[in-house]
Residue frames relative to the residue before (quaternion, step in Angstrom):
aa qw qx qy qz dx dy dz
X 1.0000 0.0000 0.0000 0.0000 0.00 0.00 0.00
X 0.1894 -0.7975 0.5589 0.1253 3.55 -0.77 0.89
X 0.0810 -0.8028 0.5907 -0.0026 3.54 -0.76 1.10
X 0.1928 -0.7956 0.5743 0.0095 3.43 -0.86 1.23
X 0.0955 -0.7765 0.6215 0.0402 3.65 -0.98 0.85
X 0.1881 -0.7529 0.6213 0.1088 3.56 -0.72 1.16
X 0.0144 -0.8198 0.5716 -0.0315 3.58 -0.67 1.05
X 0.1797 -0.7585 0.6112 0.1375 3.65 -1.10 0.28
X 0.3411 -0.6860 0.5877 0.2601 3.51 -1.34 0.37
X 0.0857 -0.7930 0.6029 0.0176 3.63 -0.99 0.96
X 0.6457 -0.4698 0.4046 0.4457 3.51 -1.40 -0.04
X 0.6112 -0.5163 0.4606 0.3843 3.59 -1.21 0.51
X 0.4729 -0.6727 0.4803 0.3052 3.56 -0.90 0.85
X 0.6536 0.4977 -0.3013 0.4840 3.59 1.17 -0.36
X 0.5041 0.7036 -0.4091 0.2891 3.61 1.15 -0.29
X 0.3270 -0.6991 0.5742 0.2733 3.61 -1.00 0.60
X 0.2920 -0.8004 0.5123 0.1078 3.40 -0.65 1.33
X 0.0252 -0.7827 0.6220 0.0004 3.57 -0.91 0.95
X 0.4776 -0.6580 0.5093 0.2820 3.58 -1.12 0.76
X 0.4230 -0.7155 0.4905 0.2618 3.59 -0.88 0.88
X 0.7372 -0.4701 0.2849 0.3929 3.42 -1.33 0.32
X 0.6070 0.5703 -0.3388 0.4378 3.60 1.19 -0.51
X 0.4088 -0.7483 0.4175 0.3141 3.50 1.16 -0.53
X 0.7211 0.4251 -0.2120 0.5044 3.55 1.27 -0.24
X 0.7410 0.2299 -0.1881 0.6022 3.70 1.27 0.28
X 0.5626 -0.6099 0.4505 0.3295 3.47 -1.29 0.33
X 0.5007 -0.6180 0.5132 0.3225 3.55 -1.22 0.45
X 0.1414 -0.8353 0.5265 0.0715 3.61 -0.50 1.13
X 0.3682 0.7435 -0.4702 0.3008 3.56 1.27 0.10
X 0.8471 0.0635 -0.0953 0.5189 3.53 -0.65 1.24
X 0.3926 0.7606 -0.4405 0.2708 3.56 1.41 0.13
X 0.2828 -0.7494 0.5562 0.2216 3.66 -0.92 0.62
X 0.1692 -0.8109 0.5527 0.0907 3.58 -0.72 0.90
X 0.0983 -0.7966 0.5956 0.0311 3.46 -1.20 0.66
X 0.6148 -0.4782 0.4422 0.4447 3.64 -1.22 -0.01
X 0.5202 -0.6113 0.4733 0.3628 3.58 -0.87 0.82
X 0.5261 -0.7052 0.3753 0.2917 3.56 -0.60 1.21
X 0.6754 0.4644 -0.3248 0.4720 3.60 0.98 -0.73
X 0.6164 0.5299 -0.3824 0.4393 3.61 1.02 -0.32
X 0.5015 0.6247 -0.4149 0.4315 3.64 1.34 -0.18
X 0.6536 0.4892 -0.3143 0.4845 3.51 1.04 -0.86
X 0.6117 0.5634 -0.3369 0.4416 3.54 1.03 -0.71
X 0.6569 0.5105 -0.2962 0.4691 3.55 0.97 -0.99
X 0.6739 0.5108 -0.2998 0.4416 3.52 0.89 -1.00
X 0.6652 0.4970 -0.3150 0.4596 3.54 0.90 -0.90
X 0.6202 0.5312 -0.3460 0.4620 3.65 1.00 -0.73
X 0.6802 0.4874 -0.2990 0.4587 3.61 0.85 -0.88
X 0.6484 0.5114 -0.3161 0.4671 3.57 1.03 -0.79
X 0.6224 0.5437 -0.3284 0.4572 3.51 1.12 -0.67
X 0.6358 0.5195 -0.3014 0.4848 3.53 1.07 -0.96
X 0.6494 0.5372 -0.3225 0.4310 3.62 0.92 -0.91
X 0.7446 0.4460 -0.2256 0.4425 3.54 1.06 -0.89
X 0.8054 0.2235 -0.0938 0.5409 3.58 1.04 -0.82
X 0.5703 -0.5712 0.4323 0.4019 3.76 1.07 -0.05
X 0.5492 0.6292 -0.4670 0.2905 3.34 -1.50 0.08
X 0.3926 -0.6963 0.5330 0.2774 3.64 -1.18 -0.37
X 0.3065 -0.7564 0.5589 0.1468 3.51 -1.21 0.66
X 0.0523 -0.8038 0.5925 0.0115 3.57 -0.71 1.14
X 0.2223 -0.7677 0.5855 0.1358 3.62 -0.96 0.92
X 0.0608 -0.7916 0.6080 0.0091 3.40 -1.23 0.74
X 0.0294 0.8001 -0.5974 0.0464 3.54 -0.97 0.87
X 0.1813 -0.7620 0.6004 0.1611 3.55 -1.24 0.31
X 0.3846 0.7321 -0.4650 0.3161 3.54 -0.42 1.21
X 0.6953 -0.4681 0.3249 0.4379 3.59 -1.16 0.09
X 0.7279 -0.4477 0.2429 0.4590 3.64 -1.17 0.26
X 0.5695 0.5770 -0.3818 0.4439 3.65 1.03 -0.60
X 0.5697 0.6015 -0.4204 0.3700 3.77 0.90 -0.51
X 0.5307 0.6579 -0.4134 0.3386 3.58 1.13 -0.54
X 0.5951 0.5999 -0.3593 0.3961 3.55 1.27 -0.60
X 0.5981 0.5373 -0.3386 0.4888 3.55 1.20 -0.64
X 0.6551 0.5196 -0.3193 0.4460 3.56 0.95 -0.77
X 0.6091 0.5388 -0.3160 0.4887 3.58 1.14 -0.86
X 0.6539 0.5075 -0.3289 0.4546 3.60 0.83 -0.73
X 0.6499 0.4910 -0.3052 0.4935 3.61 1.00 -0.74
X 0.6469 0.5104 -0.3053 0.4773 3.54 1.03 -0.87
X 0.6450 0.5032 -0.3214 0.4770 3.58 1.02 -0.64
X 0.6140 0.5420 -0.3380 0.4636 3.59 1.13 -0.60
X 0.7347 -0.4315 0.2672 0.4503 3.56 1.08 -0.54
X 0.4835 0.6621 -0.4623 0.3378 3.53 1.21 -0.25
X 0.5097 -0.6973 0.4266 0.2685 3.60 -1.20 0.50
X 0.7826 -0.0634 0.0780 0.6144 3.62 1.02 -0.77
X 0.1882 -0.7896 0.5733 0.1117 3.55 -1.31 0.22
X 0.2431 -0.7292 0.6289 0.1167 3.50 -1.40 0.47
X 0.0743 -0.8068 0.5861 -0.0001 3.43 -0.80 1.18
X 0.2102 -0.7270 0.6481 0.0857 3.58 -0.66 1.20
X 0.0233 -0.8762 0.4733 -0.0880 3.57 0.03 1.40
X 0.3138 0.6921 -0.6159 0.2080 3.53 -1.02 0.91
X 0.5251 -0.6608 0.4340 0.3150 3.56 -0.93 0.82
X 0.5382 0.6486 -0.3460 0.4123 3.52 1.23 -0.52
X 0.6660 0.5331 -0.2484 0.4590 3.44 1.26 -0.80
X 0.5351 0.5859 -0.3800 0.4754 3.47 1.48 0.13
X 0.5960 0.5220 -0.3520 0.4983 3.60 1.23 -0.24
X 0.6940 -0.4002 0.3824 0.4605 3.49 -1.52 -0.16
X 0.0256 0.8089 -0.5840 0.0628 3.53 -0.71 1.14
X 0.5259 -0.6361 0.4505 0.3403 3.57 -0.80 0.88
X 0.5331 -0.6353 0.4579 0.3202 3.63 -1.08 0.75
X 0.5907 0.5661 -0.3623 0.4465 3.62 1.23 -0.57
X 0.6333 0.5223 -0.3261 0.4687 3.59 1.00 -0.82
X 0.6745 0.4775 -0.3080 0.4713 3.56 0.81 -0.97
X 0.6547 0.4891 -0.3340 0.4698 3.66 0.83 -0.78
X 0.6635 0.4973 -0.3485 0.4370 3.62 0.84 -0.70
X 0.6353 0.5292 -0.3234 0.4602 3.60 1.05 -0.90
X 0.6736 0.4950 -0.2975 0.4612 3.57 0.82 -1.09
X 0.6826 0.4860 -0.3037 0.4535 3.63 0.73 -1.09
X 0.6183 0.5393 -0.3512 0.4512 3.71 0.98 -0.63
X 0.6904 0.4475 -0.2696 0.5005 3.59 0.91 -0.88
X 0.6110 0.5323 -0.3854 0.4414 3.65 1.06 -0.50
X 0.5893 0.5747 -0.3565 0.4419 3.50 1.22 -0.61
X 0.6947 0.4695 -0.3154 0.4444 3.56 1.08 -0.37
X 0.5569 0.5453 -0.3615 0.5117 3.57 1.53 0.04
X 0.2692 -0.8027 0.5064 0.1639 3.57 -0.46 1.13
X 0.8759 0.1574 -0.1516 0.4302 3.52 -1.13 0.86
X 0.2003 0.7809 -0.5590 0.1937 3.62 0.98 0.91
X 0.1263 -0.8155 0.5566 0.0961 3.56 -0.76 1.04
X 0.8397 0.1318 0.0155 0.5266 3.47 1.04 -0.78
X 0.0677 -0.8102 0.5817 0.0230 3.67 -0.65 0.91
X 0.1342 -0.7686 0.6247 0.0308 3.53 -0.93 1.02
X 0.1521 0.7531 -0.6381 0.0508 3.56 -1.22 0.56
X 0.6338 -0.5624 0.3835 0.3674 3.45 -1.26 0.43
X 0.5874 -0.6205 0.3662 0.3685 3.68 -0.96 0.61
X 0.7983 -0.0274 0.0205 0.6013 3.52 1.21 -0.46
X 0.3631 -0.6832 0.5728 0.2708 3.65 -1.30 0.34
X 0.4512 -0.7661 0.3950 0.2312 3.56 -0.58 1.20
X 0.5602 0.6396 -0.4209 0.3161 3.63 1.03 -0.54
X 0.7993 0.1090 -0.0327 0.5900 3.62 1.04 -0.89
X 0.4946 -0.6710 0.4303 0.3464 3.56 1.29 0.30
X 0.3025 0.7932 -0.4767 0.2283 3.56 1.16 0.61
X 0.0978 -0.8234 0.5580 0.0330 3.63 -0.93 0.93
X 0.4858 0.7341 -0.3618 0.3070 3.47 1.56 -0.05
X 0.6238 0.6356 -0.3806 0.2490 3.56 0.80 -1.08
X 0.6609 0.5386 -0.2996 0.4282 3.53 0.91 -1.18
X 0.6649 0.5060 -0.2885 0.4676 3.59 0.85 -1.14
X 0.6826 0.5026 -0.2938 0.4416 3.63 0.92 -0.94
X 0.6332 0.5293 -0.3262 0.4610 3.55 1.07 -0.73
X 0.6261 0.4999 -0.3246 0.5028 3.66 0.97 -0.73
X 0.6394 0.5107 -0.3229 0.4755 3.60 0.96 -0.82
X 0.6464 0.5129 -0.3389 0.4520 3.67 0.83 -0.84
X 0.7289 0.4298 -0.2361 0.4777 3.56 0.97 -0.94
X 0.4325 -0.7217 0.4592 0.2851 3.56 1.13 -0.31
X 0.5664 0.6089 -0.3952 0.3901 3.49 1.18 0.63
X 0.6378 -0.5013 0.4004 0.4261 3.68 -1.22 0.17
X 0.1864 -0.7499 0.6326 0.0523 3.45 -1.43 0.68
X 0.0854 -0.7641 0.6393 0.0113 3.60 -0.84 0.97
X 0.1787 -0.8025 0.5642 0.0753 3.62 -0.70 1.13
X 0.8624 0.1080 -0.0955 0.4854 3.48 -1.32 0.65
X 0.1725 0.7641 -0.5911 0.1921 3.60 0.66 1.06
X 0.3158 -0.7748 0.5340 0.1216 3.56 -0.90 1.08
X 0.8166 -0.0140 0.0517 0.5747 3.55 1.07 -0.59
X 0.2811 -0.7133 0.6149 0.1846 3.51 -1.07 0.87
X 0.2474 -0.8115 0.5162 0.1173 3.57 -0.32 1.19
X 0.7929 -0.1541 0.1207 0.5770 3.70 0.71 -0.87
X 0.1035 -0.7286 0.6707 0.0931 3.53 -1.32 0.63
X 0.1245 -0.7670 0.6284 0.0360 3.40 -1.08 1.00
X 0.2410 -0.8167 0.5069 0.1342 3.60 0.15 1.33
X 0.6638 0.5199 -0.3168 0.4343 3.66 0.93 -0.83
X 0.7325 0.3648 -0.2260 0.5285 3.57 0.99 -0.73
X 0.3460 -0.7391 0.4968 0.2953 3.64 1.24 -0.02
X 0.4921 0.6252 -0.4569 0.3978 3.59 0.79 1.05
X 0.0231 -0.7635 0.6431 0.0549 3.58 -1.31 0.47
X 0.1744 -0.7675 0.6123 0.0757 3.40 -1.10 0.94
X 0.0955 0.8238 -0.5561 0.0555 3.55 -0.77 1.02
X 0.3999 -0.6994 0.5308 0.2629 3.59 -1.24 0.24
X 0.1350 -0.7394 0.6593 0.0220 3.50 -1.20 1.00
X 0.3996 -0.7231 0.5254 0.2037 3.38 -1.20 0.80
X 0.0680 -0.7752 0.6279 0.0136 3.63 -0.87 0.88
X 0.6991 -0.4318 0.3666 0.4363 3.43 -1.45 0.20
X 0.8787 0.1170 -0.0914 0.4538 3.58 -0.77 1.09
X 0.8179 -0.0489 -0.0086 0.5732 3.45 1.36 0.36
X 0.4567 -0.6360 0.5153 0.3485 3.72 -1.10 -0.58
X 0.2063 -0.7223 0.6459 0.1365 3.49 -1.49 0.27
X 0.3024 -0.7134 0.5999 0.1994 3.58 -1.11 0.75
X 0.1165 -0.8045 0.5823 -0.0063 3.57 -0.85 0.94
X 0.1730 -0.7655 0.6092 0.1136 3.63 -0.93 0.90
X 0.0041 0.8070 -0.5891 0.0409 3.60 -0.78 0.81
X 0.4919 -0.6557 0.5027 0.2744 3.48 -1.25 0.61
X 0.3679 -0.6889 0.5700 0.2555 3.67 -1.06 0.66
X 0.5472 -0.1807 -0.8159 -0.0470 1.36 -2.25 1.28
X 0.0938 -0.7850 0.6117 0.0265 3.51 -1.31 0.68
X 0.2664 -0.7211 0.5998 0.2220 3.64 -1.08 0.41
X 0.1363 -0.7834 0.6062 0.0155 3.58 -0.97 1.00
X 0.1579 -0.7574 0.6184 0.1381 3.53 -0.98 0.97
X 0.3123 -0.8141 0.4829 0.0809 3.47 -0.88 1.14
X 0.3309 -0.7381 0.5605 0.1780 3.60 -0.82 1.03
X 0.6405 -0.5225 0.3854 0.4102 3.68 -1.30 0.05
X 0.6895 0.4823 -0.3417 0.4186 3.59 1.11 -0.50
X 0.3827 0.7623 -0.4588 0.2489 3.70 1.24 0.14
X 0.8087 -0.1353 0.1657 0.5480 3.57 0.84 -1.02
X 0.4199 -0.6489 0.5395 0.3341 3.63 -1.13 -0.31
X 0.3664 -0.7646 0.4864 0.2109 3.60 -0.33 1.20
X 0.4098 -0.7139 0.5065 0.2568 3.55 -0.96 0.74
X 0.4377 -0.6588 0.5398 0.2883 3.50 -1.33 0.28
X 0.4538 -0.6732 0.5053 0.2924 3.60 -0.98 0.80
X 0.3777 -0.7047 0.5529 0.2347 3.55 -1.05 0.85
X 0.6764 -0.4742 0.3541 0.4384 3.54 -1.23 0.39
X 0.6856 0.4948 -0.3122 0.4332 3.63 0.74 -1.16
X 0.6812 0.4902 -0.2950 0.4567 3.63 0.96 -0.80
X 0.5687 0.5465 -0.3960 0.4703 3.66 1.16 -0.61
X 0.6726 0.5079 -0.3009 0.4462 3.61 0.99 -0.85
X 0.6220 0.5488 -0.3122 0.4630 3.49 1.09 -0.92
X 0.6037 0.6283 -0.3331 0.3604 3.61 1.00 -0.92
X 0.6437 0.5553 -0.2835 0.4437 3.52 1.18 -0.85
X 0.7030 0.4403 -0.2563 0.4963 3.59 1.24 -0.46
X 0.5431 0.6255 -0.4033 0.3887 3.65 1.24 -0.05
X 0.5624 -0.6358 0.3800 0.3675 3.53 -0.97 0.67
X 0.0247 -0.7594 0.6499 -0.0180 3.56 -1.27 0.91
X 0.1948 -0.7933 0.5699 0.0887 3.46 -0.44 1.19
X 0.1977 -0.7665 0.5995 0.1182 3.59 -0.92 1.00
X 0.1011 -0.7909 0.6019 0.0442 3.51 -0.82 1.00
X 0.2677 -0.7616 0.5697 0.1542 3.61 -0.62 1.18
X 0.5648 -0.5877 0.4715 0.3365 3.53 -1.27 0.48
X 0.5469 0.6047 -0.3912 0.4269 3.59 1.28 -0.30
X 0.6742 0.4935 -0.2634 0.4822 3.47 1.29 -0.52
X 0.5812 0.5825 -0.3895 0.4138 3.65 1.16 -0.16
X 0.3208 -0.6870 0.6218 0.1962 3.51 -1.13 0.77
X 0.1929 -0.8238 0.5248 0.0938 3.54 -0.09 1.32
X 0.5700 0.5948 -0.3824 0.4185 3.55 1.16 -0.57
X 0.6535 0.4962 -0.3246 0.4705 3.62 0.98 -0.66
X 0.6966 0.4615 -0.2778 0.4740 3.54 1.12 -0.50
X 0.5041 -0.7081 0.3969 0.2948 3.52 1.17 0.06
X 0.6660 0.4148 -0.2979 0.5437 3.56 1.37 0.45
X 0.4117 -0.7080 0.4898 0.2988 3.48 -1.24 0.18
X 0.6596 -0.5016 0.3427 0.4426 3.61 -1.17 0.40
X 0.5993 0.5492 -0.3729 0.4473 3.69 1.09 -0.60
X 0.5393 0.6299 -0.4324 0.3542 3.73 1.00 -0.29
X 0.6551 0.5161 -0.2975 0.4647 3.53 1.21 -0.60
X 0.7332 0.3559 -0.2926 0.5001 3.51 -0.66 1.07
X 0.7785 -0.4048 0.2820 0.3881 3.45 -1.46 0.20
X 0.7442 0.4582 -0.2494 0.4171 3.49 0.72 -1.15
X 0.7050 0.4485 -0.2546 0.4868 3.58 1.12 -0.55
X 0.5007 0.6831 -0.4378 0.3016 3.63 1.10 -0.24
X 0.4788 -0.6804 0.5022 0.2358 3.53 -1.08 0.90
X 0.7408 0.2764 -0.1809 0.5849 3.54 1.15 -0.53
X 0.1117 -0.8340 0.5403 -0.0051 3.51 -0.41 1.21
X 0.3374 -0.7253 0.5594 0.2172 3.49 -1.08 0.80
X 0.3235 -0.7919 0.4894 0.1696 3.53 -0.47 1.14
X 0.7820 -0.1810 0.1184 0.5846 3.61 0.96 -0.77
X 0.2528 -0.7390 0.6109 0.1296 3.50 -1.30 0.58
X 0.0551 0.7841 -0.6179 -0.0191 3.54 -1.14 0.63
X 0.3972 -0.7010 0.5447 0.2326 3.46 -1.05 0.87
X 0.4433 -0.7068 0.4662 0.2942 3.72 -0.56 1.01
X 0.2886 -0.7077 0.6083 0.2140 3.57 -1.06 0.62
X 0.2329 -0.7661 0.5915 0.0951 3.44 -0.90 1.18
X 0.2279 -0.7618 0.5972 0.1051 3.62 -0.77 1.02
X 0.1129 -0.8029 0.5828 0.0537 3.54 -0.59 1.07
X 0.0567 -0.7869 0.6145 -0.0064 3.57 -0.96 0.94
X 0.1543 -0.7451 0.6443 0.0771 3.52 -1.14 0.75
X 0.0424 0.7747 -0.6286 0.0536 3.44 -0.92 1.05
X 0.2083 -0.8100 0.5468 0.0389 3.52 -0.68 1.20
X 0.2185 -0.7537 0.5980 0.1632 3.64 -0.60 1.06
X 0.2361 -0.8220 0.5099 0.0922 3.57 -0.43 1.25
X 0.1695 -0.7816 0.5913 0.1037 3.40 -1.08 0.70
X 0.7024 -0.4324 0.3107 0.4724 3.62 -1.10 -0.35
X 0.5371 -0.6434 0.4407 0.3215 3.53 -1.28 0.24
X 0.4370 0.7103 -0.4568 0.3096 3.47 1.26 0.17
X 0.5986 -0.6067 0.3972 0.3405 3.55 -1.07 0.69
X 0.7458 0.3076 -0.1640 0.5677 3.51 1.16 -0.88
X 0.2423 -0.7563 0.5792 0.1839 3.59 -0.75 0.93
X 0.3760 -0.7390 0.5233 0.1968 3.51 -1.03 0.95
X 0.6649 -0.5518 0.3546 0.3574 3.49 -1.22 0.68
X 0.6490 0.5409 -0.3104 0.4357 3.53 0.94 -0.88
X 0.6479 0.5145 -0.3059 0.4711 3.55 1.10 -0.92
X 0.6161 0.5367 -0.3344 0.4697 3.67 1.03 -0.76
X 0.6645 0.5279 -0.3017 0.4345 3.49 0.91 -0.92
X 0.6875 0.4780 -0.2862 0.4658 3.55 1.03 -0.85
X 0.6167 0.5521 -0.3128 0.4659 3.49 1.16 -0.70
X 0.6252 0.5411 -0.2923 0.4805 3.50 1.14 -0.72
X 0.6587 0.4890 -0.3223 0.4724 3.53 0.97 -0.88
X 0.6515 0.5204 -0.3245 0.4465 3.60 0.98 -0.81
X 0.6275 0.5470 -0.3161 0.4550 3.51 1.04 -0.85
X 0.6453 0.5071 -0.3173 0.4751 3.66 0.90 -0.95
X 0.6360 0.5464 -0.3164 0.4436 3.65 1.01 -1.05
X 0.6509 0.5261 -0.2919 0.4629 3.59 0.96 -1.03
X 0.6633 0.5095 -0.2715 0.4762 3.61 0.90 -1.11
X 0.7400 0.4498 -0.2353 0.4412 3.63 0.88 -0.81
X 0.7898 0.3547 -0.1553 0.4758 3.47 0.95 -1.06
X 0.7503 0.3564 -0.2010 0.5192 3.61 1.05 -0.74
X 0.7627 0.3240 -0.1971 0.5240 3.63 0.72 -0.91
X 0.2339 -0.8137 0.5103 0.1507 3.61 1.16 -0.34
X 0.4260 0.6976 -0.4898 0.3032 3.63 0.87 0.88
X 0.7481 0.2343 -0.1959 0.5891 3.56 1.24 -0.04
C-alpha cells in the first residue's frame, strides 16, 4: 500500500509577525519556519497506518528550497521518501488552486497511491482548500476531519474511519484511493530521535523543478505561480493593535474580608465583564 502525505511549511507559531515594506505581505527576514502543525498529525497517522497494514509513506510539498526542512522532519518521523516541487516563486503568495494542480500532477507520476493524508488546514492564512482541491483534481473521494482510522483493507480497496459529528460520531466506509484531512484530535505526533534525524538525510528526496511541469496540461500558465499571477490578491495586511487595560476592584484594608464586601466586589466584577469587557 502506498500512502502519501501532502505537507506545507509555515511560519513558527511563536514568531512575531511584522508587515513587510510593501504593506501586502509579511516580513520574512529572520523568520523561523516549521512544518504546518496540522500536517504533523497527518504524517503521524500515515506512519501508524504503515506500521499497522504495511506499505510505504511518501511525503510531498510545493515550496521554495527552505521547504525541504519540513520534508526532512517528516522523514525523521518515519516516512520513507519525499518529493519536493521546488521554486522560489512558491515562497510567495500562491493560489491554493495552483498548488493543488501542481501537487495532483506530480501525484499522477507516483504509481499505486491508495491513501493521501494532509492537515485539515494551513495555519498561515487558515486555508482549508488545498486538500479538497487535490482530491478534486485527482477525481477521488475526500473525507474531512477524520478523528480515527478504524480499518484499512488494501486487498478490498476499502477504508473504514470515524468522523465526529454534533453529539456523537459516525463510521464511514469509503473506496480507495481517498484523501483524508486530519484534525489535531486525531493522534499525538511522535518526536524524531537523533538517529532518525541523521537517517532522514540519506532517504530519497526527488526534486521537481517548475521547468519540468507541463503547465498547458494543467490548464494554467507558468505566470500563475507566484504573487503576480495569483487570482486572489492581498491588498493590505495590518497587525491588530491590542489594547490592554487593568482594573483593580479595591476592598477594605482590613485583614479579614467580610462576606458582604465579597458579594459587592463580585457584583462589580460581573458588571465590568458584561458591560465593559463584553465577555458574558
